[in-house]
MARBA-3410 file (N, C-alpha, C, O; in Angstrom, 1 decimal):
85
-25.2,-118.2,-48.4,-24.7,-117.1,-47.7,-25.3,-115.8,-48.2,-25.5,-115.7,-49.4 ~ -25.6,-114.9,-47.3,-26.3,-113.7,-47.7,-25.5,-112.5,-47.1,-25.3,-112.4,-45.9 ~ -25.1,-111.6,-47.9,-24.4,-110.4,-47.4,-24.7,-109.2,-48.2,-24.9,-109.3,-49.4 ~ -24.7,-108.0,-47.6,-24.9,-106.8,-48.2,-23.8,-105.8,-47.8,-23.5,-105.7,-46.6 ~ -23.1,-105.2,-48.7,-22.1,-104.3,-48.4,-22.7,-102.9,-48.4,-23.2,-102.4,-49.4
-22.6,-102.2,-47.2,-23.1,-100.9,-47.1,-22.0,-99.9,-47.0,-21.2,-100.0,-46.0 ~ -21.9,-99.0,-47.9,-20.9,-97.9,-47.8,-21.6,-96.7,-47.3,-22.3,-96.0,-48.1 ~ -21.5,-96.4,-46.1,-22.2,-95.3,-45.5,-21.3,-94.7,-44.4,-20.7,-95.4,-43.6 ~ -21.3,-93.4,-44.4,-20.5,-92.6,-43.4,-21.1,-92.7,-42.1,-22.3,-92.4,-41.9 ~ -20.3,-93.0,-41.0,-20.8,-93.1,-39.7,-21.3,-91.7,-39.2,-20.6,-90.7,-39.5
-22.4,-91.6,-38.5,-22.8,-90.3,-38.0,-23.6,-89.5,-39.0,-24.1,-88.4,-38.7 ~ -23.8,-90.0,-40.2,-24.5,-89.3,-41.3,-25.9,-90.0,-41.5,-25.9,-91.2,-41.7 ~ -27.0,-89.3,-41.4,-28.3,-89.9,-41.6,-28.4,-90.5,-43.0,-28.0,-89.9,-44.0 ~ -29.0,-91.7,-43.0,-29.2,-92.4,-44.3,-30.4,-91.8,-45.0,-31.4,-91.6,-44.3 ~ -30.3,-91.6,-46.3,-31.5,-91.0,-47.0,-32.5,-92.1,-47.2,-32.2,-93.3,-47.1
-33.7,-91.7,-47.4,-34.8,-92.6,-47.7,-34.5,-93.5,-48.9,-34.9,-94.7,-48.9 ~ -33.9,-92.9,-49.9,-33.5,-93.6,-51.1,-32.6,-94.8,-50.8,-32.7,-95.9,-51.3 ~ -31.6,-94.5,-49.9,-30.6,-95.5,-49.5,-31.3,-96.6,-48.7,-31.0,-97.8,-48.9 ~ -32.2,-96.2,-47.8,-32.9,-97.2,-47.0,-33.8,-98.1,-47.9,-33.9,-99.3,-47.7 ~ -34.5,-97.5,-48.9,-35.3,-98.3,-49.8,-34.5,-99.3,-50.5,-34.9,-100.4,-50.8
-33.3,-98.9,-50.9,-32.4,-99.8,-51.7,-32.0,-101.0,-50.8,-32.0,-102.1,-51.3 ~ -31.7,-100.8,-49.5,-31.4,-101.9,-48.6,-32.6,-102.8,-48.5,-32.4,-104.0,-48.5 ~ -33.8,-102.2,-48.3,-35.0,-103.1,-48.1,-35.2,-103.9,-49.4,-35.6,-105.1,-49.3 ~ -35.0,-103.3,-50.5,-35.2,-104.0,-51.8,-34.2,-105.2,-51.9,-34.5,-106.2,-52.4 ~ -33.0,-105.0,-51.4,-32.0,-106.0,-51.5,-32.3,-107.2,-50.5,-32.0,-108.3,-50.8
-33.0,-106.8,-49.4,-33.3,-107.8,-48.4,-34.6,-108.5,-48.7,-34.9,-109.6,-48.2 ~ -35.5,-107.9,-49.6,-36.8,-108.4,-49.8,-36.9,-109.9,-50.2,-37.7,-110.7,-49.7 ~ -36.0,-110.4,-51.2,-36.1,-111.8,-51.5,-35.8,-112.7,-50.3,-36.5,-113.8,-50.2 ~ -34.9,-112.4,-49.5,-34.5,-113.2,-48.3,-35.7,-113.2,-47.3,-36.0,-114.2,-46.7 ~ -36.3,-112.0,-47.1,-37.4,-111.9,-46.2,-38.6,-112.8,-46.7,-39.2,-113.5,-45.9
-38.9,-112.7,-48.0,-40.0,-113.5,-48.6,-39.7,-115.0,-48.4,-40.6,-115.7,-48.1 ~ -38.5,-115.4,-48.6,-38.1,-116.8,-48.4,-38.3,-117.3,-47.0,-38.8,-118.3,-46.7 ~ -37.9,-116.5,-46.0,-38.0,-116.8,-44.6,-39.5,-116.8,-44.2,-39.9,-117.7,-43.4 ~ -40.3,-115.9,-44.8,-41.7,-115.9,-44.4,-42.4,-117.1,-44.9,-43.5,-117.5,-44.3 ~ -41.9,-117.8,-45.9,-42.6,-119.1,-46.3,-42.6,-120.1,-45.2,-43.3,-121.1,-45.3
-41.7,-120.0,-44.2,-41.6,-120.9,-43.1,-42.7,-120.7,-42.0,-42.8,-121.4,-41.1 ~ -43.5,-119.6,-42.2,-44.5,-119.2,-41.2,-45.9,-119.5,-41.7,-46.1,-119.8,-42.9 ~ -46.8,-119.5,-40.8,-48.2,-119.7,-41.1,-48.6,-118.6,-42.1,-48.3,-117.4,-41.9 ~ -49.4,-119.0,-43.1,-49.8,-118.0,-44.2,-50.6,-116.8,-43.6,-50.6,-115.7,-44.1 ~ -51.3,-117.1,-42.5,-52.1,-116.1,-41.9,-51.3,-115.0,-41.1,-51.8,-113.9,-40.8
-50.1,-115.4,-40.8,-49.2,-114.4,-40.0,-48.2,-113.7,-40.9,-47.5,-112.8,-40.4 ~ -48.1,-114.1,-42.1,-47.0,-113.6,-42.9,-47.0,-112.1,-43.1,-45.9,-111.4,-43.0 ~ -48.1,-111.5,-43.4,-48.2,-110.0,-43.6,-47.7,-109.3,-42.4,-47.0,-108.3,-42.4 ~ -48.3,-109.7,-41.2,-47.9,-109.0,-40.0,-46.4,-109.2,-39.6,-45.7,-108.3,-39.2 ~ -45.9,-110.4,-39.8,-44.5,-110.7,-39.6,-43.6,-109.9,-40.5,-42.6,-109.3,-40.1
-44.0,-109.8,-41.8,-43.2,-109.0,-42.7,-43.1,-107.6,-42.3,-42.1,-106.9,-42.4 ~ -44.3,-107.0,-41.9,-44.3,-105.6,-41.4,-43.4,-105.4,-40.2,-42.7,-104.4,-40.1 ~ -43.5,-106.4,-39.3,-42.6,-106.3,-38.1,-41.2,-106.4,-38.4,-40.3,-105.6,-37.9 ~ -40.8,-107.2,-39.4,-39.4,-107.4,-39.8,-38.9,-106.1,-40.4,-37.8,-105.6,-40.1 ~ -39.7,-105.5,-41.3,-39.3,-104.3,-42.0,-39.2,-103.1,-41.0,-38.3,-102.3,-41.1
-40.1,-103.1,-40.0,-40.0,-102.1,-39.0,-38.7,-102.2,-38.2,-38.0,-101.2,-37.9 ~ -38.3,-103.4,-37.8,-37.1,-103.6,-37.1,-35.8,-103.3,-37.9,-34.9,-102.7,-37.4 ~ -35.9,-103.6,-39.2,-34.8,-103.3,-40.1,-34.6,-101.8,-40.2,-33.5,-101.3,-40.1 ~ -35.7,-101.1,-40.4,-35.6,-99.6,-40.5,-35.1,-99.0,-39.2,-34.3,-98.1,-39.2 ~ -35.6,-99.5,-38.0,-35.1,-99.0,-36.7,-33.6,-99.2,-36.6,-32.9,-98.3,-36.1
-33.1,-100.4,-36.9,-31.7,-100.7,-36.8,-30.9,-99.8,-37.7,-29.8,-99.3,-37.3 ~ -31.3,-99.6,-38.9,-30.6,-98.8,-39.9,-30.5,-97.3,-39.4,-29.5,-96.7,-39.4 ~ -31.6,-96.8,-38.9,-31.7,-95.4,-38.4,-30.9,-95.2,-37.1,-30.4,-94.1,-36.9 ~ -30.7,-96.3,-36.3,-30.0,-96.1,-35.1,-28.5,-96.3,-35.3,-27.7,-96.1,-34.3 ~ -28.1,-96.6,-36.5,-26.7,-96.8,-36.8,-26.0,-97.9,-36.0,-24.8,-98.0,-36.0
-26.8,-98.8,-35.4,-26.3,-99.9,-34.7,-25.8,-101.0,-35.6,-25.2,-102.0,-35.2 ~ -26.1,-100.8,-36.9,-25.7,-101.8,-37.9,-24.1,-101.9,-37.9,-23.6,-103.0,-38.3 ~ -23.4,-100.9,-37.5,-22.0,-100.9,-37.5,-21.4,-101.7,-36.3,-20.3,-102.1,-36.4 ~ -22.3,-102.0,-35.3,-21.8,-102.7,-34.2,-21.9,-104.2,-34.4,-21.6,-105.0,-33.4 ~ -22.4,-104.7,-35.5,-22.5,-106.1,-35.8,-21.1,-106.7,-36.0,-20.4,-106.2,-36.8
-20.8,-107.8,-35.2,-19.5,-108.4,-35.4,-19.4,-109.2,-36.7,-20.4,-109.6,-37.2 ~ -18.2,-109.3,-37.2,-17.9,-110.1,-38.3,-18.1,-111.6,-38.0,-18.2,-111.9,-36.8 ~ -18.1,-112.5,-39.0,-18.3,-113.9,-38.7,-17.3,-114.4,-37.7,-17.7,-115.1,-36.7 ~ -16.0,-114.2,-37.9,-15.0,-114.8,-37.1,-15.0,-114.2,-35.7,-14.7,-114.9,-34.7 ~ -15.3,-112.9,-35.6,-15.4,-112.3,-34.3,-16.6,-112.9,-33.5,-16.5,-113.1,-32.3
-17.7,-113.1,-34.2,-18.9,-113.7,-33.6,-18.5,-115.1,-33.1,-18.9,-115.5,-32.0 ~ -17.8,-115.9,-33.9,-17.5,-117.3,-33.5,-16.6,-117.3,-32.3,-16.8,-118.0,-31.3 ~ -15.6,-116.4,-32.3,-14.7,-116.3,-31.1,-15.4,-115.8,-29.9,-15.1,-116.3,-28.8 ~ -16.3,-114.9,-30.0,-17.1,-114.4,-28.9,-18.0,-115.5,-28.4,-18.1,-115.6,-27.1 ~ -18.6,-116.3,-29.2,-19.4,-117.4,-28.8,-18.6,-118.4,-28.1,-19.1,-119.0,-27.1
-17.4,-118.7,-28.5,-16.5,-119.7,-27.9,-16.1,-119.2,-26.5,-16.2,-120.0,-25.5 ~ -15.8,-117.9,-26.4,-15.4,-117.3,-25.1,-16.6,-117.4,-24.1,-16.4,-117.8,-22.9 ~ -17.8,-117.0,-24.6,-19.0,-117.0,-23.7,-19.4,-118.5,-23.3,-19.9,-118.7,-22.3 ~ -19.1,-119.4,-24.2,-19.4,-120.8,-24.0,-18.5,-121.4,-22.9,-18.9,-122.4,-22.3 ~ -17.3,-120.8,-22.7,-16.4,-121.3,-21.7,-16.6,-120.7,-20.3,-16.0,-121.1,-19.3
-17.5,-119.7,-20.2,-17.8,-119.1,-18.9,-18.6,-120.1,-18.0,-19.4,-120.9,-18.6 ~ -18.3,-120.1,-16.7,-19.1,-121.0,-15.8,-20.6,-120.7,-15.8,-20.9,-119.5,-15.9 ~ -21.4,-121.7,-15.8,-22.9,-121.5,-15.8,-23.3,-121.1,-14.3,-22.8,-121.7,-13.4 ~ -24.2,-120.2,-14.2,-24.8,-119.9,-12.9,-25.9,-120.9,-12.6,-26.9,-121.0,-13.2 ~ -25.6,-121.8,-11.6,-26.6,-122.8,-11.2,-27.1,-122.7,-9.8,-27.9,-123.4,-9.3
END
C-alpha cells in the first residue's frame, strides 16, 4: 500500500518546495513502476508522469480523489447500472 498525507490549505497555491517534496516521496514508486516498461521508453514515460503529477497538484484536483471505501462503493453502484447495448 502506498499513501502520502498532504496537509495543504485548499485554495492556496503550493510552493515549489512542497511540490518537490511530494515528487521526492513519489519517486521510488515511479521508478518501480517504470521497471515494467520497455527500457527505451522509461525516460519519456517518467517525464510524462511527472508532468501529470505536477498538473494535478497545481489544479488542486487532488482533493477530489475519493477515499478507498468511497471508490469501492462508487464502483459497485456504477457496476449495477444497466449497460447500453
